Steps between C-alpha positions, in 0.01 A plus 500: 500500500409784739356285779729196509635598842144484634464140386819408676380672816172313474674163476733586796190598710305187399771237553721684752799726446739221606344260240565724199827621344629638178776329313864606460668524157865541425613742229815366341803661339432526125781540248499877487449557874773245580752700298402830654503364859828314449655811357392715790668261750813474284529876481470519125353829372129486447532629146702185409251268676199666346649490149587129543157412640318678214672280248302203639149445352212587729295206373367259763725209610812666359812397689859624484605167347241528223602866440863399452385256233251724320597864563796588283579840654476358853734207412745737324517731810533197730801371298672838453463675834655335803292700748181403329620138480543488877172679551304253293667198657411627847141580386456146375575371853218697656251484208182318607563545869224654716534882511214600723162383626153611410141388539322265257272699277189297571562198724356459850530188717228393741560228762272316745757558775721809553729538199801507726429131580580417137759745369732776622371854466649844461346845566534818307352836564167404337494124457555166657650264240630148487875442470425221250416561133182383321660181367603384846161589655315304232731203554405503866129481404417846640191667352599796275241729353573768241314827564559670162481877470294504178476838329193376311285472818588864586396604147170315529435658839576845366266442204214405730568812709486722185175338386338558847627860507313567174170389652478144370506281805668163442739252665727226366254226591225656277710464182362217292727217387293408194527817299516383137671819381794429734547150361475636143772755587729234638428257213606774256836528674433835664671398825733792558467619858310182602673339796677175413377508137734768366781285358504410134487126578195491724323757282541258207370218720190700592434580138506127410302403807226760450397502873139526595507475874713585804592131521657522155717794607603326821599184308698711243710656778556160666595332168743773383804386700772239461361148518128562456571677166513170322129459579398824331435351146284228650314749722420728205397208280268362774344840559404538138408135450319402823338198329844340459592518872560162658563398859697200635202444732156671534601594854739756353229692310370686804858601588637593158187619326580865567847459341383302199649166617850640572663481839594863563478559876717239663428597865118517458488176302707311754287624789180390330646151432568460872 
């Protein structure tokens, strides 16, 4: 989290500043902001706009149209106050329109030729960004990599520093991945604070899986997402009943042995078949 900018600088130095760019995003007018912005342009007192906007739920994906159907106070004010009626009608016309631009939280594109050969660019004080959004860039086949600012890596780094400050020299590469007490802890459902294992759903999965290796943990993370989830019962059954694992062909045993006969890693499996 603290050194993400260094990674971006490294990529730019390695591949060339003109071959790397960040990605633009467009912030759109949400229901509440649309009402406040429309009211400011229409000269309606802020107190009226703010009162009207606050009658709309702040839940994600709430629109003015949905609010008129579900929010009784909002609908009542809309029907009874002509000024508010005009304000809401105008706000609906601009709702969802781009309001301002910002930079994608994680995405970076890297091209084999200068980025400007592929897409238009824009410059800000600190960044060079594309003028196309992620969806358009991916449709053009341009390589996009997400450099995530993970708080957990910073926490791990700080822990290592504290340990070393107290006279016990260690580094991240010296930590064993076969510590039985760790797997017992996870199997008991004590996953609070463990990156990617904190949710109730995946904690339940780990308790049923009873992992015994880093490969088991990796597979659990890969399986716990839409699509692969349907393979979870089979994966757990196979892990606990290895004698019942069957393969369509003996050639698959070498590939799928580590995942108990289940196809978990699509990319890795495909590359090995080639």
